[in-house]
C-alpha positions as CSV (number, residue, x, y, z in Angstrom):
1,M,-8.5,-13.1,-12.2
2,P,-8.0,-10.1,-14.5
3,E,-4.8,-8.1,-14.5
4,P,-4.8,-5.1,-12.0
5,Q,-5.8,-1.7,-13.4
6,N,-4.3,1.7,-12.6
7,P,-0.6,0.7,-12.3
8,R,0.3,4.2,-11.1
9,D,-1.9,3.9,-8.1
10,F,-0.2,2.8,-4.9
11,S,-3.2,0.8,-3.8
12,T,-2.8,-1.3,-6.9
13,L,0.7,-2.4,-5.8
14,V,-0.7,-3.2,-2.3
15,D,-3.5,-5.3,-3.9
16,I,-1.0,-7.1,-6.1
17,I,1.2,-8.1,-3.2
18,A,-1.9,-9.2,-1.2
19,R,-2.9,-11.3,-4.2
20,L,0.5,-12.9,-4.6
21,R,0.5,-13.8,-0.9
22,G,-3.1,-14.9,-0.8
23,P,-4.8,-18.3,-1.5
24,G,-4.1,-19.3,-5.1
25,G,-1.3,-16.7,-5.3
26,C,2.4,-17.3,-6.1
27,P,4.0,-20.2,-4.2
28,W,7.3,-18.4,-3.9
29,D,5.7,-15.2,-2.5
30,R,3.5,-17.2,-0.1
31,K,6.6,-19.0,1.2
32,Q,8.5,-15.8,2.2
33,S,9.1,-14.5,5.7
34,H,10.7,-11.4,7.1
35,A,13.9,-13.5,7.6
36,S,14.0,-15.0,4.1
37,L,13.6,-11.6,2.5
38,R,16.4,-10.0,4.5
39,E,19.1,-10.3,1.9
40,C,16.7,-9.2,-0.8
41,L,15.9,-6.0,1.1
42,L,19.6,-5.3,1.6
43,E,20.3,-6.0,-2.1
44,E,17.6,-3.6,-3.2
45,C,19.0,-0.9,-0.9
46,Y,22.5,-1.3,-2.5
47,E,21.0,-1.2,-6.0
48,V,19.3,2.1,-5.2
49,L,22.6,3.5,-3.9
50,E,24.3,2.4,-7.1
51,A,21.7,4.2,-9.2
52,L,22.2,7.3,-7.1
53,D,26.0,7.1,-7.5
54,E,25.6,6.7,-11.3
55,G,23.2,9.6,-11.5
56,D,20.9,7.5,-13.6
57,S,17.4,8.8,-12.9
58,G,15.7,6.2,-15.1
59,R,17.4,3.3,-13.2
60,L,16.7,5.1,-9.9
61,S,13.0,5.1,-10.6
62,V,13.1,1.3,-11.2
63,E,15.2,0.5,-8.2
64,L,13.1,2.6,-5.9
65,G,10.1,0.6,-7.1
66,D,11.9,-2.6,-6.2
67,L,12.6,-1.2,-2.7
68,L,9.0,0.0,-2.3
69,M,7.9,-3.5,-3.1
70,Q,10.0,-4.8,-0.2
71,V,8.3,-2.3,2.1
72,V,4.9,-3.5,1.0
73,I,5.6,-7.2,1.1
74,H,7.1,-7.0,4.6
75,S,4.0,-5.1,5.7
76,Q,1.8,-7.8,4.1
77,I,3.7,-10.6,5.8
78,A,3.2,-8.7,9.1
79,S,-0.5,-8.3,8.4
80,D,-0.8,-12.0,7.6
81,A,0.8,-12.8,11.0
82,G,-1.4,-10.3,12.8
83,E,1.6,-8.1,13.7
84,F,0.8,-4.8,12.1
85,E,-0.8,-3.3,9.0
86,L,0.6,-1.2,6.2
87,G,-1.5,1.7,7.5
88,D,0.4,1.4,10.8
89,V,3.7,1.8,8.9
90,V,2.4,4.9,7.0
91,E,0.9,6.4,10.2
92,G,4.1,5.9,12.1
93,I,6.4,7.7,9.7
94,T,3.8,10.4,9.0
95,T,3.5,11.1,12.7
96,K,7.2,11.0,13.2
97,L,7.9,13.5,10.4
98,V,5.4,16.0,11.7
99,R,6.7,15.6,15.3
100,R,10.3,16.1,14.3
101,H,9.6,19.2,12.1
102,P,8.0,21.6,14.5
103,H,9.6,24.5,12.5
104,V,7.3,23.4,9.6
105,F,4.2,22.1,11.3
106,G,4.4,24.1,14.5
107,S,5.6,27.4,15.9
108,A,9.3,26.6,16.3
109,A,11.8,28.7,14.4
110,V,15.2,27.7,13.0
111,R,18.0,29.7,11.4
112,D,19.5,27.0,9.2
113,A,19.9,23.3,8.5
114,D,22.5,22.9,11.3
115,E,20.0,24.1,13.8
116,V,17.4,21.7,12.4
117,L,19.8,18.9,13.2
118,V,20.3,20.1,16.8
119,N,16.5,20.3,17.3
120,W,16.1,16.9,15.7
121,E,18.5,15.4,18.2
122,A,16.7,17.1,21.1
123,I,13.4,15.7,19.9
124,K,14.8,12.2,19.5
125,K,16.3,12.5,23.1
126,K,12.7,13.0,24.4
127,E,11.6,10.0,22.4
128,R,14.3,7.6,23.8
129,Q,13.9,5.6,26.9
130,K,15.4,7.3,30.0
131,D,18.7,5.6,30.1
132,A,19.1,4.8,26.4
133,S,22.3,6.1,24.6
134,M,21.9,8.5,21.7
135,L,24.0,5.9,19.8
136,A,21.7,3.0,20.5
137,G,19.4,3.8,17.6
138,V,22.2,3.4,15.0
139,P,21.7,0.0,13.3
140,G,24.7,-2.2,14.1
141,Q,24.3,-4.0,10.7
142,M,25.3,-0.8,8.8
143,P,28.5,-1.0,6.8
144,S,31.3,-0.2,9.2
145,L,32.4,3.0,7.5
146,A,28.9,4.4,7.3
147,Y,28.3,3.4,10.9
148,S,31.4,5.3,11.9
149,Q,30.3,8.4,10.2
150,E,26.8,8.1,11.6
151,I,27.8,7.8,15.3
152,Q,30.4,10.6,14.9
153,G,27.7,12.8,13.4
154,R,25.3,12.1,16.2
155,V,27.7,13.0,19.0
156,A,28.8,16.1,17.0
157,R,25.2,17.4,17.4
158,V,25.7,17.6,21.2
159,G,29.1,19.4,20.7
160,F,31.4,16.4,21.0
161,D,33.5,17.3,18.0
162,W,36.8,18.8,16.9
163,K,36.9,22.6,16.7
164,D,38.4,22.6,13.2
165,D,39.4,20.4,10.4
166,E,43.1,21.0,11.0
167,S,42.9,19.4,14.4
168,V,41.4,16.2,12.8
169,I,44.2,16.2,10.1
170,D,46.7,16.4,13.0
171,K,44.9,13.4,14.6
172,L,45.2,11.5,11.3
173,A,49.0,12.1,11.3
174,E,49.1,10.8,14.9
175,E,47.2,7.7,14.0
176,V,49.5,7.0,11.0
177,A,52.5,7.3,13.3
178,E,50.9,4.9,15.8
179,F,50.2,2.4,13.1
180,K,53.8,2.5,11.9
181,Q,54.9,1.9,15.5
182,A,52.6,-1.1,16.1
183,E,54.6,-4.2,17.0
184,D,52.2,-7.1,16.2
185,R,49.2,-7.9,14.1
186,E,46.7,-7.4,16.8
187,Q,48.1,-3.9,17.6
188,K,48.3,-3.1,13.9
189,E,44.6,-4.0,13.4
190,A,43.6,-1.8,16.3
191,E,45.6,1.1,15.1
192,F,44.4,0.7,11.5
193,G,40.8,0.8,12.9
194,D,41.6,4.1,14.6
195,L,43.1,5.4,11.3
196,L,39.9,4.5,9.4
197,F,37.8,6.0,12.2
198,T,39.7,9.3,11.8
199,L,39.3,9.2,8.0
200,A,35.6,8.8,8.5
201,N,35.5,11.8,10.7
202,I,37.4,13.9,8.2
203,A,35.0,12.8,5.4
204,R,32.0,13.7,7.6
205,R,33.3,17.1,8.4
206,Q,33.9,17.7,4.7
207,G,30.4,16.6,3.8
208,I,31.7,13.5,2.0
209,D,29.8,10.3,2.1
210,L,32.7,7.9,2.8
211,E,30.8,4.8,1.6
212,A,29.9,6.6,-1.7
213,A,33.4,7.9,-2.1
214,L,34.9,4.4,-1.7
215,R,32.3,2.9,-4.0
216,Q,33.3,5.4,-6.6
217,A,37.0,4.6,-6.1
218,N,36.2,0.9,-6.4
219,R,34.4,1.5,-9.7
220,R,37.3,3.6,-11.0
221,F,39.6,0.8,-10.2
222,Y,37.3,-1.7,-11.8
223,R,37.1,0.3,-15.1
224,R,40.9,0.9,-15.2
225,F,41.9,-2.7,-14.4
226,T,39.4,-4.2,-16.9
227,C,40.8,-1.7,-19.5
228,M,44.3,-3.0,-18.7
229,E,43.1,-6.6,-19.4
230,K,41.5,-5.4,-22.7
231,L,44.7,-3.7,-23.8
232,C,46.7,-6.9,-23.0
233,R,44.3,-9.0,-25.1
234,E,44.5,-6.6,-28.0
235,R,48.3,-6.7,-27.9
236,G,48.7,-10.4,-27.3
237,M,50.2,-9.9,-23.8
238,E,49.7,-11.7,-20.6
239,L,49.2,-9.3,-17.6
240,D,50.7,-11.6,-15.1
241,K,53.9,-12.0,-17.2
242,L,54.5,-8.2,-17.2
243,S,56.9,-6.6,-14.7
244,F,55.5,-4.2,-12.1
245,D,56.8,-1.2,-14.1
246,E,55.2,-2.5,-17.3
247,Q,51.9,-3.1,-15.4
248,N,52.1,0.4,-13.9
249,A,52.7,2.0,-17.4
250,L,49.6,0.1,-18.6
251,W,47.7,1.3,-15.6
252,E,48.5,5.0,-16.5
253,E,47.4,4.3,-20.1
254,A,44.1,2.8,-18.8
255,K,43.6,5.9,-16.5
256,K,43.9,8.2,-19.5
257,E,41.5,6.0,-21.6
258,T,38.8,5.5,-18.9
259,G,39.2,8.8,-16.9
């Protein structure tokens, strides 16, 4: 069969995936299932996040393409199994976007983005089953820090939130004190969890994505530590043979070099 034409056309991507999954297609693609592609989907999401954090628009374009491919192949797998079609996926999100933006596609009026979120939660409440919690829709598989920020953000939309940032800072000091007073490992773990939960709340109120902030801190640490290793190699030193003070001095040098 000839190579597909019009590579910028979304339908071309759909046709390619169908061809890969079809008779005479790719053995690997034909073998895949929703479950087998789970880790691939998660990996592609993280690669998109990394491109966003780096501010690399070229890489972001590539990674979004990989993520889009995951959407299409999962839809094709579902179609092959008679579960749903790609059109159902598109129709579902299109309908949801219109329904949840009555201030754009209807007659509702809003003052600002905060009021949009309040209306959004009210609309979602109508969509939920009668006795379902407003937290039930938050995926339990989310990274814990992101999950913490999400559930705290959702309850804040109905007014369950601190009045000001200073109150949360006071709560953080309280949690630190409780962690210090913990008497055993189990209690320390519980108190440390409360400490992280409060930090997540502070980040949310400050408009900080805690997962992104921690990823950035991890990357800074990686750059600085690998720089320390490089400096040791250049100077014929062994990092593990240095005293803590010598290592710390090297760390400060690496901070200046890497930023």
